[in-house]
C-alpha positions in Angstrom: 0.1 -0.1 0.0 1.5 3.5 -1.0 1.0 6.4 1.4 0.1 9.8 -0.1 3.1 12.0 1.5 1.2 15.0 0.9 -2.0 13.9 2.6 -0.1 12.4 5.4 1.8 15.8 5.8 -1.4 18.0 5.6 -3.3 15.6 8.3 -0.3 15.9 10.4 0.1 19.8 10.4 -4.0 20.0 10.8 -3.7 18.1 13.9 -0.8 20.0 15.3 -2.9 23.3 14.7 -5.6 21.7 16.8 -3.2 20.6 19.5 -1.2 23.8 19.6 -4.6 25.9 19.9 -5.9 23.5 22.8 -2.6 23.6 24.6 -2.2 27.4 24.3 -5.9 28.0 25.8 -4.9 25.8 28.6 -1.9 27.8 29.4 -3.9 31.2 29.1 -6.5 29.7 31.2 -4.4 28.1 34.0 -1.0 28.9 33.5 0.4 28.1 37.0 -0.7 24.5 37.2 0.6 23.8 33.8 3.9 25.6 34.9 3.8 23.1 37.8 3.1 19.9 35.8 6.0 21.0 33.0 8.4 21.3 36.1 7.3 17.7 37.3 7.5 16.3 33.8 11.2 17.7 33.3 12.1 17.6 36.7 12.8 21.4 37.1 11.6 24.1 39.8 9.9 26.4 37.7 7.6 28.4 40.2 9.7 31.5 39.4 8.6 31.5 35.7 5.6 33.8 34.8 4.2 32.9 31.5 2.3 35.7 29.3 1.7 34.4 25.6 1.3 36.9 23.1 -0.3 36.7 19.7 3.2 37.0 17.7 4.4 33.9 20.1 1.4 32.0 19.5 1.4 32.5 15.7 5.3 31.6 15.6 4.7 28.5 17.7 1.8 27.6 15.5 3.2 28.1 12.1 6.9 26.0 13.7 4.8 23.4 15.2 2.7 22.9 11.7 6.0 22.9 9.3 7.8 20.5 11.7 4.7 17.9 11.8 4.3 18.2 8.3 7.9 17.9 7.5 8.2 15.0 9.8 5.3 13.3 8.6 6.2 13.8 4.7 9.4 12.3 5.8 7.9 9.3 7.4 5.7 8.7 4.3 8.6 8.9 2.0 10.8 6.5 4.0 7.2 4.2 4.4 7.0 4.3 0.7 10.5 3.6 -0.2 10.7 0.6 1.8 7.6 -0.6 0.4 8.9 -0.6 -3.1 11.9 -2.8 -1.5 9.8 -5.9 -1.0 
């Protein structure tokens, strides 16, 4: 079975868009607990940090994550199709 790499990349970028919006909304709604949880996940003391998300940071992060998700998925699809031809 051949994978359409463009559709895979587009789907992954769209999923990243949704996740980025949800995660940003959670950070804006409850920044204190989010910082605490991230600190526990990475074994860091982030209690002194104070996040103030901006529209510019939101858009840059959105574009970066969409690009990375799409690029990685495209590479994954390419590798899968390449290995599938070798069978």
